[in-house]
PDB file as gemmi writes it, atoms N, CA and C in Angstrom:
CRYST1    1.000    1.000    1.000  90.00  90.00  90.00 P 1                      
ATOM      1  N   MET A   1       2.738  -4.579 -16.274  1.00  0.00           N  
ATOM      2  CA  MET A   1       3.709  -4.003 -17.169  1.00  0.00           C  
ATOM      3  C   MET A   1       4.293  -5.035 -18.123  1.00  0.00           C  
ATOM      4  N   GLN A   2       4.242  -6.314 -17.781  1.00  0.00           N  
ATOM      5  CA  GLN A   2       4.869  -7.294 -18.662  1.00  0.00           C  
ATOM      6  C   GLN A   2       3.906  -7.759 -19.741  1.00  0.00           C  
ATOM      7  N   ALA A   3       4.452  -8.363 -20.748  1.00  0.00           N  
ATOM      8  CA  ALA A   3       3.668  -8.835 -21.893  1.00  0.00           C  
ATOM      9  C   ALA A   3       2.687  -9.921 -21.464  1.00  0.00           C  
ATOM     10  N   ASP A   4       1.545  -9.971 -22.148  1.00  0.00           N  
ATOM     11  CA  ASP A   4       0.507 -10.948 -21.832  1.00  0.00           C  
ATOM     12  C   ASP A   4       1.037 -12.378 -21.889  1.00  0.00           C  
ATOM     13  N   GLY A   5       1.929 -12.647 -22.813  1.00  0.00           N  
ATOM     14  CA  GLY A   5       2.508 -13.986 -22.917  1.00  0.00           C  
ATOM     15  C   GLY A   5       3.220 -14.413 -21.644  1.00  0.00           C  
ATOM     16  N   TYR A   6       3.918 -13.490 -21.021  1.00  0.00           N  
ATOM     17  CA  TYR A   6       4.582 -13.795 -19.755  1.00  0.00           C  
ATOM     18  C   TYR A   6       3.562 -13.918 -18.630  1.00  0.00           C  
ATOM     19  N   ASN A   7       2.528 -13.085 -18.656  1.00  0.00           N  
ATOM     20  CA  ASN A   7       1.482 -13.169 -17.629  1.00  0.00           C  
ATOM     21  C   ASN A   7       0.858 -14.555 -17.597  1.00  0.00           C  
ATOM     22  N   ALA A   8       0.708 -15.173 -18.767  1.00  0.00           N  
ATOM     23  CA  ALA A   8       0.053 -16.473 -18.861  1.00  0.00           C  
ATOM     24  C   ALA A   8       0.907 -17.613 -18.309  1.00  0.00           C  
ATOM     25  N   ARG A   9       2.233 -17.461 -18.313  1.00  0.00           N  
ATOM     26  CA  ARG A   9       3.057 -18.604 -17.910  1.00  0.00           C  
ATOM     27  C   ARG A   9       3.890 -18.380 -16.654  1.00  0.00           C  
ATOM     28  N   LEU A  10       4.022 -17.155 -16.199  1.00  0.00           N  
ATOM     29  CA  LEU A  10       4.798 -16.891 -14.984  1.00  0.00           C  
ATOM     30  C   LEU A  10       3.867 -16.701 -13.793  1.00  0.00           C  
ATOM     31  N   ARG A  11       4.350 -17.014 -12.625  1.00  0.00           N  
ATOM     32  CA  ARG A  11       3.545 -16.835 -11.421  1.00  0.00           C  
ATOM     33  C   ARG A  11       3.885 -15.543 -10.690  1.00  0.00           C  
ATOM     34  N   HIS A  12       4.563 -14.674 -11.393  1.00  0.00           N  
ATOM     35  CA  HIS A  12       4.894 -13.345 -10.871  1.00  0.00           C  
ATOM     36  C   HIS A  12       4.548 -12.327 -11.940  1.00  0.00           C  
ATOM     37  N   ALA A  13       4.303 -11.103 -11.511  1.00  0.00           N  
ATOM     38  CA  ALA A  13       3.965 -10.035 -12.456  1.00  0.00           C  
ATOM     39  C   ALA A  13       4.846  -8.824 -12.179  1.00  0.00           C  
ATOM     40  N   LEU A  14       5.225  -8.167 -13.229  1.00  0.00           N  
ATOM     41  CA  LEU A  14       5.945  -6.905 -13.125  1.00  0.00           C  
ATOM     42  C   LEU A  14       4.894  -5.802 -13.103  1.00  0.00           C  
ATOM     43  N   VAL A  15       4.853  -5.036 -12.026  1.00  0.00           N  
ATOM     44  CA  VAL A  15       3.805  -4.033 -11.856  1.00  0.00           C  
ATOM     45  C   VAL A  15       4.399  -2.628 -11.729  1.00  0.00           C  
ATOM     46  N   ALA A  16       3.570  -1.656 -12.078  1.00  0.00           N  
ATOM     47  CA  ALA A  16       3.934  -0.246 -11.943  1.00  0.00           C  
ATOM     48  C   ALA A  16       2.969   0.407 -10.959  1.00  0.00           C  
ATOM     49  N   GLU A  17       3.444   1.441 -10.331  1.00  0.00           N  
ATOM     50  CA  GLU A  17       2.645   2.194  -9.366  1.00  0.00           C  
ATOM     51  C   GLU A  17       1.534   2.960 -10.078  1.00  0.00           C  
ATOM     52  N   VAL A  18       0.333   2.932  -9.514  1.00  0.00           N  
ATOM     53  CA  VAL A  18      -0.770   3.775  -9.951  1.00  0.00           C  
ATOM     54  C   VAL A  18      -1.167   4.614  -8.746  1.00  0.00           C  
ATOM     55  N   THR A  19      -1.187   5.935  -8.925  1.00  0.00           N  
ATOM     56  CA  THR A  19      -1.480   6.822  -7.812  1.00  0.00           C  
ATOM     57  C   THR A  19      -2.371   7.980  -8.260  1.00  0.00           C  
ATOM     58  N   THR A  20      -3.108   8.523  -7.317  1.00  0.00           N  
ATOM     59  CA  THR A  20      -3.907   9.712  -7.603  1.00  0.00           C  
ATOM     60  C   THR A  20      -3.147  10.981  -7.225  1.00  0.00           C  
ATOM     61  N   ASN A  21      -1.930  10.824  -6.724  1.00  0.00           N  
ATOM     62  CA  ASN A  21      -1.063  11.976  -6.457  1.00  0.00           C  
ATOM     63  C   ASN A  21      -0.487  12.413  -7.799  1.00  0.00           C  
ATOM     64  N   LEU A  22      -0.944  13.534  -8.298  1.00  0.00           N  
ATOM     65  CA  LEU A  22      -0.592  13.978  -9.651  1.00  0.00           C  
ATOM     66  C   LEU A  22       0.656  14.852  -9.711  1.00  0.00           C  
ATOM     67  N   ALA A  23       1.441  14.879  -8.654  1.00  0.00           N  
ATOM     68  CA  ALA A  23       2.617  15.749  -8.593  1.00  0.00           C  
ATOM     69  C   ALA A  23       3.612  15.469  -9.719  1.00  0.00           C  
ATOM     70  N   ALA A  24       3.695  14.236 -10.177  1.00  0.00           N  
ATOM     71  CA  ALA A  24       4.670  13.877 -11.210  1.00  0.00           C  
ATOM     72  C   ALA A  24       4.057  13.865 -12.608  1.00  0.00           C  
ATOM     73  N   ALA A  25       2.941  14.553 -12.795  1.00  0.00           N  
ATOM     74  CA  ALA A  25       2.210  14.506 -14.073  1.00  0.00           C  
ATOM     75  C   ALA A  25       3.068  14.892 -15.270  1.00  0.00           C  
ATOM     76  N   ASN A  26       4.061  15.729 -15.078  1.00  0.00           N  
ATOM     77  CA  ASN A  26       4.892  16.173 -16.198  1.00  0.00           C  
ATOM     78  C   ASN A  26       6.199  15.400 -16.333  1.00  0.00           C  
ATOM     79  N   ASP A  27       6.395  14.404 -15.497  1.00  0.00           N  
ATOM     80  CA  ASP A  27       7.610  13.596 -15.565  1.00  0.00           C  
ATOM     81  C   ASP A  27       7.507  12.663 -16.771  1.00  0.00           C  
ATOM     82  N   PRO A  28       8.528  12.583 -17.614  1.00  0.00           N  
ATOM     83  CA  PRO A  28       8.449  11.725 -18.803  1.00  0.00           C  
ATOM     84  C   PRO A  28       8.347  10.233 -18.473  1.00  0.00           C  
ATOM     85  N   ALA A  29       8.626   9.840 -17.236  1.00  0.00           N  
ATOM     86  CA  ALA A  29       8.521   8.437 -16.844  1.00  0.00           C  
ATOM     87  C   ALA A  29       7.154   8.114 -16.226  1.00  0.00           C  
ATOM     88  N   CYS A  30       6.226   9.062 -16.319  1.00  0.00           N  
ATOM     89  CA  CYS A  30       4.897   8.880 -15.741  1.00  0.00           C  
ATOM     90  C   CYS A  30       3.820   9.202 -16.772  1.00  0.00           C  
ATOM     91  N   GLN A  31       2.762   8.407 -16.775  1.00  0.00           N  
ATOM     92  CA  GLN A  31       1.648   8.591 -17.704  1.00  0.00           C  
ATOM     93  C   GLN A  31       0.415   9.076 -16.948  1.00  0.00           C  
ATOM     94  N   LEU A  32      -0.059  10.249 -17.312  1.00  0.00           N  
ATOM     95  CA  LEU A  32      -1.278  10.797 -16.717  1.00  0.00           C  
ATOM     96  C   LEU A  32      -2.488  10.168 -17.392  1.00  0.00           C  
ATOM     97  N   ILE A  33      -3.424   9.696 -16.593  1.00  0.00           N  
ATOM     98  CA  ILE A  33      -4.692   9.168 -17.091  1.00  0.00           C  
ATOM     99  C   ILE A  33      -5.779  10.102 -16.582  1.00  0.00           C  
ATOM    100  N   GLU A  34      -6.397  10.841 -17.485  1.00  0.00           N  
ATOM    101  CA  GLU A  34      -7.456  11.781 -17.110  1.00  0.00           C  
ATOM    102  C   GLU A  34      -8.811  11.134 -17.380  1.00  0.00           C  
ATOM    103  N   VAL A  35      -9.606  10.980 -16.319  1.00  0.00           N  
ATOM    104  CA  VAL A  35     -10.888  10.287 -16.461  1.00  0.00           C  
ATOM    105  C   VAL A  35     -11.923  11.102 -17.226  1.00  0.00           C  
ATOM    106  N   SER A  36     -11.634  12.357 -17.507  1.00  0.00           N  
ATOM    107  CA  SER A  36     -12.560  13.179 -18.293  1.00  0.00           C  
ATOM    108  C   SER A  36     -12.417  12.938 -19.795  1.00  0.00           C  
ATOM    109  N   THR A  37     -11.377  12.212 -20.208  1.00  0.00           N  
ATOM    110  CA  THR A  37     -11.173  11.905 -21.627  1.00  0.00           C  
ATOM    111  C   THR A  37     -11.823  10.555 -21.954  1.00  0.00           C  
ATOM    112  N   PRO A  38     -12.137  10.312 -23.222  1.00  0.00           N  
ATOM    113  CA  PRO A  38     -12.719   9.011 -23.581  1.00  0.00           C  
ATOM    114  C   PRO A  38     -11.835   7.825 -23.172  1.00  0.00           C  
ATOM    115  N   GLU A  39     -10.531   7.927 -23.396  1.00  0.00           N  
ATOM    116  CA  GLU A  39      -9.634   6.827 -23.014  1.00  0.00           C  
ATOM    117  C   GLU A  39      -9.544   6.684 -21.504  1.00  0.00           C  
ATOM    118  N   GLY A  40      -9.577   7.810 -20.805  1.00  0.00           N  
ATOM    119  CA  GLY A  40      -9.556   7.760 -19.344  1.00  0.00           C  
ATOM    120  C   GLY A  40     -10.799   7.093 -18.792  1.00  0.00           C  
ATOM    121  N   ARG A  41     -11.967   7.434 -19.345  1.00  0.00           N  
ATOM    122  CA  ARG A  41     -13.209   6.790 -18.912  1.00  0.00           C  
ATOM    123  C   ARG A  41     -13.176   5.295 -19.207  1.00  0.00           C  
ATOM    124  N   ALA A  42     -12.654   4.934 -20.382  1.00  0.00           N  
ATOM    125  CA  ALA A  42     -12.599   3.525 -20.775  1.00  0.00           C  
ATOM    126  C   ALA A  42     -11.636   2.715 -19.903  1.00  0.00           C  
ATOM    127  N   SER A  43     -10.718   3.391 -19.240  1.00  0.00           N  
ATOM    128  CA  SER A  43      -9.742   2.680 -18.408  1.00  0.00           C  
ATOM    129  C   SER A  43     -10.391   2.017 -17.200  1.00  0.00           C  
ATOM    130  N   GLY A  44     -11.516   2.558 -16.764  1.00  0.00           N  
ATOM    131  CA  GLY A  44     -12.159   2.034 -15.564  1.00  0.00           C  
ATOM    132  C   GLY A  44     -11.695   2.712 -14.291  1.00  0.00           C  
ATOM    133  N   LEU A  45     -10.699   3.576 -14.377  1.00  0.00           N  
ATOM    134  CA  LEU A  45     -10.248   4.314 -13.197  1.00  0.00           C  
ATOM    135  C   LEU A  45     -11.305   5.343 -12.832  1.00  0.00           C  
ATOM    136  N   THR A  46     -11.452   5.621 -11.554  1.00  0.00           N  
ATOM    137  CA  THR A  46     -12.491   6.546 -11.104  1.00  0.00           C  
ATOM    138  C   THR A  46     -11.969   7.944 -10.801  1.00  0.00           C  
ATOM    139  N   GLN A  47     -10.652   8.100 -10.736  1.00  0.00           N  
ATOM    140  CA  GLN A  47     -10.031   9.398 -10.464  1.00  0.00           C  
ATOM    141  C   GLN A  47      -8.855   9.591 -11.408  1.00  0.00           C  
ATOM    142  N   ASN A  48      -8.538  10.857 -11.703  1.00  0.00           N  
ATOM    143  CA  ASN A  48      -7.322  11.137 -12.457  1.00  0.00           C  
ATOM    144  C   ASN A  48      -6.167  10.449 -11.733  1.00  0.00           C  
ATOM    145  N   SER A  49      -5.322   9.788 -12.498  1.00  0.00           N  
ATOM    146  CA  SER A  49      -4.256   8.986 -11.906  1.00  0.00           C  
ATOM    147  C   SER A  49      -2.990   9.081 -12.738  1.00  0.00           C  
ATOM    148  N   ILE A  50      -1.912   8.691 -12.123  1.00  0.00           N  
ATOM    149  CA  ILE A  50      -0.622   8.593 -12.804  1.00  0.00           C  
ATOM    150  C   ILE A  50      -0.150   7.151 -12.691  1.00  0.00           C  
ATOM    151  N   VAL A  51       0.311   6.619 -13.815  1.00  0.00           N  
ATOM    152  CA  VAL A  51       1.003   5.333 -13.814  1.00  0.00           C  
ATOM    153  C   VAL A  51       2.485   5.683 -13.885  1.00  0.00           C  
ATOM    154  N   GLY A  52       3.192   5.367 -12.832  1.00  0.00           N  
ATOM    155  CA  GLY A  52       4.604   5.703 -12.752  1.00  0.00           C  
ATOM    156  C   GLY A  52       5.483   4.518 -13.080  1.00  0.00           C  
ATOM    157  N   CYS A  53       6.477   4.737 -13.909  1.00  0.00           N  
ATOM    158  CA  CYS A  53       7.404   3.671 -14.295  1.00  0.00           C  
ATOM    159  C   CYS A  53       8.710   3.748 -13.520  1.00  0.00           C  
ATOM    160  N   LEU A  54       8.775   4.600 -12.516  1.00  0.00           N  
ATOM    161  CA  LEU A  54      10.008   4.750 -11.759  1.00  0.00           C  
ATOM    162  C   LEU A  54      10.173   3.692 -10.680  1.00  0.00           C  
ATOM    163  N   PHE A  55       9.068   3.162 -10.164  1.00  0.00           N  
ATOM    164  CA  PHE A  55       9.120   2.191  -9.069  1.00  0.00           C  
ATOM    165  C   PHE A  55       8.419   0.909  -9.491  1.00  0.00           C  
ATOM    166  N   LEU A  56       9.067   0.151 -10.347  1.00  0.00           N  
ATOM    167  CA  LEU A  56       8.531  -1.127 -10.794  1.00  0.00           C  
ATOM    168  C   LEU A  56       8.826  -2.174  -9.731  1.00  0.00           C  
ATOM    169  N   ALA A  57       7.942  -3.158  -9.635  1.00  0.00           N  
ATOM    170  CA  ALA A  57       8.140  -4.222  -8.650  1.00  0.00           C  
ATOM    171  C   ALA A  57       7.685  -5.543  -9.242  1.00  0.00           C  
ATOM    172  N   THR A  58       8.317  -6.616  -8.787  1.00  0.00           N  
ATOM    173  CA  THR A  58       7.884  -7.956  -9.148  1.00  0.00           C  
ATOM    174  C   THR A  58       7.073  -8.484  -7.975  1.00  0.00           C  
ATOM    175  N   ILE A  59       5.839  -8.890  -8.265  1.00  0.00           N  
ATOM    176  CA  ILE A  59       4.901  -9.321  -7.232  1.00  0.00           C  
ATOM    177  C   ILE A  59       4.431 -10.738  -7.555  1.00  0.00           C  
ATOM    178  N   ALA A  60       4.331 -11.576  -6.540  1.00  0.00           N  
ATOM    179  CA  ALA A  60       3.773 -12.914  -6.734  1.00  0.00           C  
ATOM    180  C   ALA A  60       2.313 -12.780  -7.159  1.00  0.00           C  
ATOM    181  N   GLU A  61       1.924 -13.597  -8.124  1.00  0.00           N  
ATOM    182  CA  GLU A  61       0.555 -13.553  -8.637  1.00  0.00           C  
ATOM    183  C   GLU A  61      -0.479 -13.707  -7.518  1.00  0.00           C  
ATOM    184  N   SER A  62      -0.162 -14.489  -6.522  1.00  0.00           N  
ATOM    185  CA  SER A  62      -1.089 -14.730  -5.409  1.00  0.00           C  
ATOM    186  C   SER A  62      -1.348 -13.474  -4.576  1.00  0.00           C  
ATOM    187  N   ARG A  63      -0.482 -12.480  -4.681  1.00  0.00           N  
ATOM    188  CA  ARG A  63      -0.640 -11.238  -3.909  1.00  0.00           C  
ATOM    189  C   ARG A  63      -1.391 -10.167  -4.677  1.00  0.00           C  
ATOM    190  N   LEU A  64      -1.697 -10.417  -5.942  1.00  0.00           N  
ATOM    191  CA  LEU A  64      -2.381  -9.413  -6.751  1.00  0.00           C  
ATOM    192  C   LEU A  64      -3.881  -9.463  -6.506  1.00  0.00           C  
ATOM    193  N   ALA A  65      -4.474  -8.286  -6.397  1.00  0.00           N  
ATOM    194  CA  ALA A  65      -5.930  -8.170  -6.274  1.00  0.00           C  
ATOM    195  C   ALA A  65      -6.517  -8.043  -7.676  1.00  0.00           C  
ATOM    196  N   ALA A  66      -7.797  -7.883  -7.746  1.00  0.00           N  
ATOM    197  CA  ALA A  66      -8.460  -7.691  -9.038  1.00  0.00           C  
ATOM    198  C   ALA A  66      -7.947  -6.415  -9.694  1.00  0.00           C  
ATOM    199  N   PRO A  67      -7.866  -6.387 -11.015  1.00  0.00           N  
ATOM    200  CA  PRO A  67      -7.413  -5.172 -11.706  1.00  0.00           C  
ATOM    201  C   PRO A  67      -8.320  -3.979 -11.378  1.00  0.00           C  
ATOM    202  N   ILE A  68      -7.708  -2.802 -11.292  1.00  0.00           N  
ATOM    203  CA  ILE A  68      -8.491  -1.592 -11.028  1.00  0.00           C  
ATOM    204  C   ILE A  68      -8.825  -0.856 -12.321  1.00  0.00           C  
ATOM    205  N   GLY A  69      -8.260  -1.298 -13.422  1.00  0.00           N  
ATOM    206  CA  GLY A  69      -8.528  -0.668 -14.710  1.00  0.00           C  
ATOM    207  C   GLY A  69      -7.745  -1.357 -15.801  1.00  0.00           C  
ATOM    208  N   ARG A  70      -7.969  -0.889 -17.006  1.00  0.00           N  
ATOM    209  CA  ARG A  70      -7.265  -1.438 -18.167  1.00  0.00           C  
ATOM    210  C   ARG A  70      -7.024  -0.300 -19.148  1.00  0.00           C  
ATOM    211  N   LEU A  71      -5.812  -0.193 -19.652  1.00  0.00           N  
ATOM    212  CA  LEU A  71      -5.466   0.894 -20.558  1.00  0.00           C  
ATOM    213  C   LEU A  71      -5.653   0.476 -22.010  1.00  0.00           C  
ATOM    214  N   SER A  72      -6.080   1.429 -22.817  1.00  0.00           N  
ATOM    215  CA  SER A  72      -6.242   1.203 -24.255  1.00  0.00           C  
ATOM    216  C   SER A  72      -4.877   0.970 -24.891  1.00  0.00           C  
ATOM    217  N   ALA A  73      -4.897   0.490 -26.128  1.00  0.00           N  
ATOM    218  CA  ALA A  73      -3.648   0.280 -26.863  1.00  0.00           C  
ATOM    219  C   ALA A  73      -2.884   1.587 -27.013  1.00  0.00           C  
ATOM    220  N   ALA A  74      -3.604   2.679 -27.259  1.00  0.00           N  
ATOM    221  CA  ALA A  74      -2.945   3.984 -27.416  1.00  0.00           C  
ATOM    222  C   ALA A  74      -2.267   4.416 -26.120  1.00  0.00           C  
ATOM    223  N   LEU A  75      -2.951   4.248 -24.984  1.00  0.00           N  
ATOM    224  CA  LEU A  75      -2.329   4.610 -23.706  1.00  0.00           C  
ATOM    225  C   LEU A  75      -1.172   3.676 -23.380  1.00  0.00           C  
ATOM    226  N   MET A  76      -1.266   2.414 -23.772  1.00  0.00           N  
ATOM    227  CA  MET A  76      -0.158   1.483 -23.544  1.00  0.00           C  
ATOM    228  C   MET A  76       1.059   1.886 -24.367  1.00  0.00           C  
ATOM    229  N   GLN A  77       0.847   2.404 -25.569  1.00  0.00           N  
ATOM    230  CA  GLN A  77       1.960   2.913 -26.395  1.00  0.00           C  
ATOM    231  C   GLN A  77       2.635   4.081 -25.687  1.00  0.00           C  
ATOM    232  N   GLN A  78       1.832   4.984 -25.135  1.00  0.00           N  
ATOM    233  CA  GLN A  78       2.397   6.124 -24.412  1.00  0.00           C  
ATOM    234  C   GLN A  78       3.124   5.650 -23.158  1.00  0.00           C  
ATOM    235  N   LEU A  79       2.546   4.660 -22.489  1.00  0.00           N  
ATOM    236  CA  LEU A  79       3.184   4.115 -21.291  1.00  0.00           C  
ATOM    237  C   LEU A  79       4.515   3.446 -21.637  1.00  0.00           C  
ATOM    238  N   ALA A  80       4.605   2.845 -22.814  1.00  0.00           N  
ATOM    239  CA  ALA A  80       5.866   2.250 -23.262  1.00  0.00           C  
ATOM    240  C   ALA A  80       6.954   3.314 -23.360  1.00  0.00           C  
ATOM    241  N   GLN A  81       6.584   4.493 -23.812  1.00  0.00           N  
ATOM    242  CA  GLN A  81       7.547   5.602 -23.889  1.00  0.00           C  
ATOM    243  C   GLN A  81       7.983   6.015 -22.483  1.00  0.00           C  
ATOM    244  N   CYS A  82       7.036   6.023 -21.546  1.00  0.00           N  
ATOM    245  CA  CYS A  82       7.374   6.350 -20.152  1.00  0.00           C  
ATOM    246  C   CYS A  82       8.359   5.328 -19.586  1.00  0.00           C  
ATOM    247  N   LEU A  83       8.120   4.074 -19.890  1.00  0.00           N  
ATOM    248  CA  LEU A  83       9.012   3.022 -19.421  1.00  0.00           C  
ATOM    249  C   LEU A  83      10.402   3.181 -20.012  1.00  0.00           C  
ATOM    250  N   LYS A  84      10.483   3.519 -21.291  1.00  0.00           N  
ATOM    251  CA  LYS A  84      11.777   3.759 -21.936  1.00  0.00           C  
ATOM    252  C   LYS A  84      12.497   4.923 -21.265  1.00  0.00           C  
ATOM    253  N   SER A  85      11.758   5.968 -20.921  1.00  0.00           N  
ATOM    254  CA  SER A  85      12.371   7.117 -20.234  1.00  0.00           C  
ATOM    255  C   SER A  85      12.904   6.706 -18.883  1.00  0.00           C  
ATOM    256  N   ALA A  86      12.112   5.933 -18.137  1.00  0.00           N  
ATOM    257  CA  ALA A  86      12.520   5.506 -16.801  1.00  0.00           C  
ATOM    258  C   ALA A  86      13.773   4.626 -16.842  1.00  0.00           C  
ATOM    259  N   LEU A  87      13.895   3.818 -17.886  1.00  0.00           N  
ATOM    260  CA  LEU A  87      15.026   2.903 -17.996  1.00  0.00           C  
ATOM    261  C   LEU A  87      16.198   3.465 -18.796  1.00  0.00           C  
ATOM    262  N   GLY A  88      16.043   4.706 -19.257  1.00  0.00           N  
ATOM    263  CA  GLY A  88      17.109   5.324 -20.036  1.00  0.00           C  
ATOM    264  C   GLY A  88      17.261   4.751 -21.423  1.00  0.00           C  
ATOM    265  N   LEU A  89      16.179   4.255 -21.987  1.00  0.00           N  
ATOM    266  CA  LEU A  89      16.213   3.653 -23.318  1.00  0.00           C  
ATOM    267  C   LEU A  89      15.711   4.583 -24.396  1.00  0.00           C  
ATOM    268  N   ALA A  90      15.201   5.753 -24.014  1.00  0.00           N  
ATOM    269  CA  ALA A  90      14.642   6.687 -24.990  1.00  0.00           C  
ATOM    270  C   ALA A  90      15.668   7.704 -25.408  1.00  0.00           C  
TER     271      ALA A  90                                                      
END                                                                             
């Protein structure tokens, strides 16, 4: 969730939950990633998923596994709106 510049110099990362439980698909603080869409396929995710901005966590870099996907610039813009909703900034 944090900017690439911070990723390069900090030994911790701000992460968001990714889940295949789609119950919160309509929540403004959650971004639905549908693997049937071109952007969803490009993400590398294998199942429809939600990126939730409600439960952010700071994790030591040493505890992070390999990335499970990568979001396009357009999906990152939408995710930014979800983050604003979660933090009450929208």
